[in-house]
DSSP file (Angstrom, degrees, kcal/mol; ACC not computed):
  #  RESIDUE AA STRUCTURE BP1 BP2  ACC     N-H-->O    O-->H-N    N-H-->O    O-->H-N    TCO  KAPPA ALPHA  PHI   PSI    X-CA   Y-CA   Z-CA
    1    1 A M     >        0   0    0      0, 0.0     4,-2.3     0, 0.0     6,-0.2   0.000 360.0 360.0 360.0 -31.0   16.7  -17.3    6.2
    2    2 A E  T  4> +     0   0    0      1,-0.2     5,-2.3     2,-0.2     6,-0.9   0.897 360.0  49.0 -60.4 -38.7   18.8  -20.4    6.5
    3    3 A G  T >45S+     0   0    0      1,-0.2     3,-0.7     3,-0.2    -1,-0.2   0.895 109.9  50.9 -70.6 -38.7   18.7  -20.9    2.8
    4    4 A L  T 345S+     0   0    0      1,-0.3    -1,-0.2     2,-0.1    -2,-0.2   0.884 114.1  43.3 -69.3 -35.5   19.6  -17.2    2.1
    5    5 A R  T 3<5S-     0   0    0     -4,-2.3    -1,-0.3     3,-0.0    -2,-0.2   0.448 108.2-127.5 -86.6   1.5   22.7  -17.5    4.4
    6    6 A A  T < 5 +     0   0    0     -3,-0.7    -3,-0.2    -4,-0.4    -4,-0.1   0.839  66.9 136.4  55.7  37.3   23.5  -20.8    3.0
    7    7 A E  S   <S+     0   0    0     -5,-2.3     2,-0.3     1,-0.2    -4,-0.2   0.783  75.1  23.7 -80.0 -28.7   23.7  -22.3    6.4
    8    8 A T  S    S-     0   0    0     -6,-0.9    -1,-0.2     3,-0.0    -2,-0.2  -0.982  94.2-102.6-135.3 147.1   21.8  -25.3    5.2
    9    9 A S     >  -     0   0    0     -2,-0.3     4,-2.7     1,-0.1     5,-0.2  -0.303  26.1-121.5 -67.9 153.1   21.4  -26.7    1.8
   10   10 A V  H  > S+     0   0    0      1,-0.2     4,-2.5     2,-0.2     5,-0.2   0.871 114.5  54.3 -62.9 -34.9   18.3  -26.1   -0.2
   11   11 A V  H  > S+     0   0    0      2,-0.2     4,-2.1     1,-0.2    -1,-0.2   0.922 110.3  46.4 -64.8 -43.3   17.7  -29.8   -0.5
   12   12 A E  H  > S+     0   0    0      2,-0.2     4,-3.0     1,-0.2    -2,-0.2   0.939 113.1  49.7 -63.2 -49.6   17.9  -30.2    3.3
   13   13 A L  H  X S+     0   0    0     -4,-2.7     4,-2.4     1,-0.2    -2,-0.2   0.910 112.1  47.1 -56.2 -45.2   15.6  -27.2    3.9
   14   14 A C  H  X>S+     0   0    0     -4,-2.5     5,-2.1     1,-0.2     4,-0.8   0.909 114.8  45.9 -67.1 -40.7   13.0  -28.5    1.4
   15   15 A R  H ><5S+     0   0    0     -4,-2.1     3,-0.6    -5,-0.2    -2,-0.2   0.927 112.9  51.2 -65.8 -42.6   13.1  -32.0    2.9
   16   16 A K  H 3<5S+     0   0    0     -4,-3.0    -2,-0.2     1,-0.2    -1,-0.2   0.898 121.7  32.3 -61.4 -41.1   12.9  -30.5    6.5
   17   17 A H  H 3<5S-     0   0    0     -4,-2.4    -1,-0.2    -5,-0.2    -2,-0.2   0.376 108.3-121.8-101.7   4.8    9.9  -28.4    5.7
   18   18 A N  T <<5 +     0   0    0     -4,-0.8     2,-0.3    -3,-0.6    -3,-0.2   0.902  65.0 130.8  55.1  51.0    8.3  -30.8    3.2
   19   19 A I      < -     0   0    0     -5,-2.1    -1,-0.2    -6,-0.1     2,-0.1  -0.932  60.6-102.0-129.2 158.1    8.2  -28.4    0.3
   20   20 A A     >  -     0   0    0     -2,-0.3     4,-2.0     1,-0.1     3,-0.2  -0.441  25.3-126.2 -73.9 147.2    9.3  -28.7   -3.3
   21   21 A Q  H  > S+     0   0    0      1,-0.2     4,-2.4     2,-0.2     5,-0.2   0.832 112.3  57.5 -61.1 -32.9   12.6  -27.0   -4.4
   22   22 A S  H  > S+     0   0    0      2,-0.2     4,-1.7     1,-0.2    -1,-0.2   0.892 105.9  49.7 -67.3 -36.8   10.7  -25.2   -7.1
   23   23 A Q  H  > S+     0   0    0      2,-0.2     4,-3.0     1,-0.2     5,-0.3   0.935 108.7  53.0 -62.1 -45.8    8.4  -23.7   -4.4
   24   24 A F  H  X S+     0   0    0     -4,-2.0     4,-2.6     1,-0.2    -2,-0.2   0.931 111.4  44.8 -54.0 -49.5   11.5  -22.7   -2.4
   25   25 A Y  H  X S+     0   0    0     -4,-2.4     4,-2.2     2,-0.2    -1,-0.2   0.813 111.0  53.4 -69.0 -29.6   13.0  -20.8   -5.4
   26   26 A A  H  X S+     0   0    0     -4,-1.7     4,-2.3     2,-0.2    -2,-0.2   0.927 113.6  43.7 -69.3 -46.4    9.7  -19.2   -6.3
   27   27 A W  H  X S+     0   0    0     -4,-3.0     4,-2.8     2,-0.2    -2,-0.2   0.897 112.9  52.1 -64.5 -40.3    9.4  -17.9   -2.7
   28   28 A N  H  X S+     0   0    0     -4,-2.6     4,-2.7    -5,-0.3    -2,-0.2   0.935 110.8  46.8 -62.4 -45.7   13.0  -16.9   -2.6
   29   29 A K  H  X S+     0   0    0     -4,-2.2     4,-2.8     2,-0.2     5,-0.2   0.938 112.6  49.8 -58.8 -49.8   12.6  -14.9   -5.9
   30   30 A E  H  X S+     0   0    0     -4,-2.3     4,-2.1     1,-0.2    -2,-0.2   0.901 112.5  48.7 -58.5 -45.2    9.4  -13.2   -4.6
   31   31 A F  H  X S+     0   0    0     -4,-2.8     4,-2.3     2,-0.2    -2,-0.2   0.931 112.2  47.0 -63.9 -46.9   11.2  -12.3   -1.3
   32   32 A M  H  X S+     0   0    0     -4,-2.7     4,-2.2     2,-0.2    -2,-0.2   0.915 111.8  50.1 -63.2 -44.2   14.2  -10.9   -3.0
   33   33 A E  H  X S+     0   0    0     -4,-2.8     4,-2.3     2,-0.2    -1,-0.2   0.898 110.8  50.4 -60.6 -41.4   12.1   -8.8   -5.5
   34   34 A A  H  X S+     0   0    0     -4,-2.1     4,-2.7    -5,-0.2    -1,-0.2   0.922 109.5  51.5 -63.9 -44.5   10.1   -7.4   -2.6
   35   35 A G  H  X S+     0   0    0     -4,-2.3     4,-2.4     2,-0.2    -2,-0.2   0.898 109.8  49.8 -58.7 -41.8   13.3   -6.5   -0.8
   36   36 A K  H  X S+     0   0    0     -4,-2.2     4,-1.7     2,-0.2    -1,-0.2   0.920 110.7  48.1 -61.5 -46.8   14.6   -4.7   -3.9
   37   37 A K  H  <>S+     0   0    0     -4,-2.3     5,-2.5     1,-0.2    -2,-0.2   0.920 111.6  50.7 -64.6 -42.0   11.4   -2.7   -4.3
   38   38 A R  H ><5S+     0   0    0     -4,-2.7     3,-1.2     1,-0.2    -1,-0.2   0.892 108.7  51.3 -62.3 -40.7   11.4   -1.7   -0.6
   39   39 A L  H 3<5S+     0   0    0     -4,-2.4    -1,-0.2     1,-0.3    -2,-0.2   0.802 106.1  55.9 -68.4 -26.3   15.0   -0.6   -0.8
   40   40 A N  T 3<5S-     0   0    0     -4,-1.7    -1,-0.3    -5,-0.2    -2,-0.2   0.417 127.5 -98.7 -82.9   5.3   14.1    1.6   -3.8
   41   41 A G  T < 5S+     0   0    0     -3,-1.2     2,-0.8     1,-0.3    -3,-0.2   0.514  74.2 145.2  96.3   6.3   11.4    3.3   -1.8
   42   42 A D      < +     0   0    0     -5,-2.5    -1,-0.3    -6,-0.2    -2,-0.1  -0.688  11.4 164.1 -78.1 111.9    8.4    1.4   -3.0
   43   43 A V        +     0   0    0     -2,-0.8     2,-0.3    -3,-0.1    -1,-0.2   0.259  28.5 126.1-110.1   9.5    6.1    1.1    0.0
   44   44 A V        -     0   0    0      1,-0.0     2,-0.4     2,-0.0    -2,-0.0  -0.547  48.8-150.0 -75.3 129.5    3.0    0.1   -1.8
   45   45 A R        -     0   0    0     -2,-0.3     2,-1.5     1,-0.0    -2,-0.1  -0.820  12.8-129.6-101.8 138.8    1.5   -3.1   -0.3
   46   46 A E        +     0   0    0     -2,-0.4     2,-0.4     0, 0.0    -2,-0.0  -0.677  40.4 168.9 -88.0  90.4   -0.4   -5.4   -2.5
   47   47 A A        -     0   0    0     -2,-1.5     2,-0.1     1,-0.0    -2,-0.0  -0.801  33.9-116.7-104.7 146.4   -3.6   -6.0   -0.5
   48   48 A T     >  -     0   0    0     -2,-0.4     4,-2.4     1,-0.1     5,-0.2  -0.398  24.6-114.0 -74.7 159.9   -6.6   -7.6   -1.9
   49   49 A S  H  > S+     0   0    0      1,-0.2     4,-2.6     2,-0.2     5,-0.1   0.842 119.5  54.1 -65.2 -31.5   -9.8   -5.7   -2.2
   50   50 A D  H  > S+     0   0    0      2,-0.2     4,-3.0     1,-0.2    -1,-0.2   0.916 107.9  50.0 -67.4 -41.1  -11.4   -8.1    0.5
   51   51 A E  H  > S+     0   0    0      2,-0.2     4,-2.6     1,-0.2     5,-0.2   0.961 113.7  45.7 -61.0 -48.2   -8.5   -7.2    2.9
   52   52 A V  H  X S+     0   0    0     -4,-2.4     4,-2.2     1,-0.2    -2,-0.2   0.926 113.1  50.0 -58.0 -47.2   -9.1   -3.5    2.2
   53   53 A S  H  X S+     0   0    0     -4,-2.6     4,-2.5     1,-0.2    -1,-0.2   0.932 112.2  46.4 -55.8 -50.7  -12.8   -3.9    2.6
   54   54 A N  H  X S+     0   0    0     -4,-3.0     4,-2.5     1,-0.2    -1,-0.2   0.876 111.5  51.8 -65.8 -36.7  -12.5   -5.8    5.9
   55   55 A L  H  X S+     0   0    0     -4,-2.6     4,-2.3    -5,-0.2    -1,-0.2   0.867 109.3  50.1 -66.9 -35.1   -9.9   -3.3    7.3
   56   56 A R  H  X S+     0   0    0     -4,-2.2     4,-2.6     2,-0.2     5,-0.2   0.932 111.2  48.9 -67.9 -45.4  -12.3   -0.4    6.4
   57   57 A K  H  X S+     0   0    0     -4,-2.5     4,-2.5     1,-0.2    -2,-0.2   0.943 112.6  48.3 -60.5 -47.0  -15.2   -2.2    8.2
   58   58 A E  H  X S+     0   0    0     -4,-2.5     4,-2.3     1,-0.2    -1,-0.2   0.893 110.8  51.5 -60.2 -39.5  -12.9   -2.8   11.2
   59   59 A N  H  X S+     0   0    0     -4,-2.3     4,-2.5     2,-0.2    -2,-0.2   0.922 110.1  47.5 -64.3 -43.9  -11.9    0.8   11.2
   60   60 A T  H  X S+     0   0    0     -4,-2.6     4,-2.3     2,-0.2    -2,-0.2   0.915 111.7  51.4 -60.7 -45.8  -15.4    2.1   11.2
   61   61 A R  H  X S+     0   0    0     -4,-2.5     4,-1.8    -5,-0.2    -2,-0.2   0.917 111.5  47.1 -57.2 -46.7  -16.4   -0.3   14.0
   62   62 A L  H  X S+     0   0    0     -4,-2.3     4,-2.4     1,-0.2    -2,-0.2   0.906 109.7  52.6 -69.3 -39.6  -13.5    0.9   16.2
   63   63 A K  H  X S+     0   0    0     -4,-2.5     4,-2.4     1,-0.2    -1,-0.2   0.911 110.3  49.1 -62.9 -39.8  -14.3    4.6   15.5
   64   64 A E  H  X S+     0   0    0     -4,-2.3     4,-2.3     2,-0.2    -1,-0.2   0.851 108.9  52.9 -65.1 -33.4  -17.8    3.9   16.6
   65   65 A M  H  X S+     0   0    0     -4,-1.8     4,-2.3     2,-0.2    -2,-0.2   0.922 110.9  46.7 -64.4 -46.4  -16.6    2.2   19.7
   66   66 A V  H  X S+     0   0    0     -4,-2.4     4,-2.5     2,-0.2     5,-0.2   0.905 111.2  51.6 -64.2 -42.8  -14.4    5.1   20.6
   67   67 A A  H  X S+     0   0    0     -4,-2.4     4,-2.3     1,-0.2    -1,-0.2   0.944 111.2  48.1 -55.6 -49.1  -17.3    7.6   20.0
   68   68 A D  H  X S+     0   0    0     -4,-2.3     4,-2.3     1,-0.2    -2,-0.2   0.892 111.3  49.3 -62.4 -41.1  -19.5    5.6   22.2
   69   69 A L  H  X S+     0   0    0     -4,-2.3     4,-2.5     2,-0.2    -1,-0.2   0.877 110.1  52.2 -65.8 -38.8  -16.9    5.4   25.0
   70   70 A V  H  X S+     0   0    0     -4,-2.5     4,-2.2     2,-0.2    -2,-0.2   0.916 110.5  47.3 -68.2 -40.4  -16.3    9.2   24.8
   71   71 A L  H  X S+     0   0    0     -4,-2.3     4,-2.3     2,-0.2    -2,-0.2   0.940 112.9  49.0 -63.6 -45.5  -20.1    9.9   25.1
   72   72 A R  H  X S+     0   0    0     -4,-2.3     4,-2.7     1,-0.2     5,-0.2   0.912 110.3  51.4 -64.3 -41.0  -20.4    7.5   28.1
   73   73 A Y  H  X S+     0   0    0     -4,-2.5     4,-2.6     1,-0.2    -1,-0.2   0.932 109.6  49.7 -58.2 -45.7  -17.3    9.2   29.7
   74   74 A D  H  X S+     0   0    0     -4,-2.2     4,-2.6     1,-0.2    -1,-0.2   0.889 110.5  50.9 -61.6 -40.9  -18.9   12.6   29.3
   75   75 A I  H  X S+     0   0    0     -4,-2.3     4,-2.3     1,-0.2    -1,-0.2   0.927 112.8  44.4 -63.5 -45.8  -22.1   11.4   30.8
   76   76 A V  H  X S+     0   0    0     -4,-2.7     4,-2.2     2,-0.2    -2,-0.2   0.878 113.2  50.9 -68.1 -35.9  -20.4    9.9   33.8
   77   77 A K  H  X S+     0   0    0     -4,-2.6     4,-2.1    -5,-0.2    -2,-0.2   0.920 111.6  47.6 -67.5 -43.5  -18.2   13.0   34.3
   78   78 A K  H  X S+     0   0    0     -4,-2.6     4,-2.0     2,-0.2    -2,-0.2   0.898 110.5  52.9 -64.5 -38.7  -21.2   15.3   34.2
   79   79 A S  H  X S+     0   0    0     -4,-2.3     4,-1.3     1,-0.2    -2,-0.2   0.918 110.7  47.5 -62.0 -42.1  -23.1   13.0   36.6
   80   80 A L  H  X S+     0   0    0     -4,-2.2     4,-0.9     1,-0.2    -1,-0.2   0.869 108.4  53.5 -67.9 -34.5  -20.2   13.2   39.0
   81   81 A D  H  < S+     0   0    0     -4,-2.1     3,-0.4     1,-0.2    -1,-0.2   0.870 105.5  55.5 -65.7 -35.9  -19.9   17.0   38.7
   82   82 A M  H  < S+     0   0    0     -4,-2.0    -1,-0.2     1,-0.2    -2,-0.2   0.825 101.9  57.5 -67.6 -30.1  -23.6   17.2   39.6
   83   83 A L  H  <        0   0    0     -4,-1.3    -1,-0.2     1,-0.2    -2,-0.2   0.781 360.0 360.0 -73.8 -23.6  -23.0   15.3   42.8
   84   84 A D     <        0   0    0     -4,-0.9    -1,-0.2    -3,-0.4    -2,-0.2   0.506 360.0 360.0 -74.4 360.0  -20.4   17.8   44.1
C-alpha cells in the first residue's frame, strides 16, 4: 500500500522487503487488474481444484459433525423428558 500511495519509493520498499523491483511491479499489476475486475462486478475467484476439493471435504466433515451433534442433542433431550 505504501507503494501505491507513493509514501515510499519502490526502490526503498523492495530493499526493505528484500524483493526484486520486477516482482513488485508484477504484484502491483496483478493487484490493480483484480481491483478493476472487482469494480466491474466480476466476483469469480480463481481457486485451484485442490483448494475446491479440500473445501468440499471440509464442508462434508462439518455437516456430518452438525448432524451428529443434533442427534446427540435429541437423545439427551428425550432422556431428560423421560425423567420428568
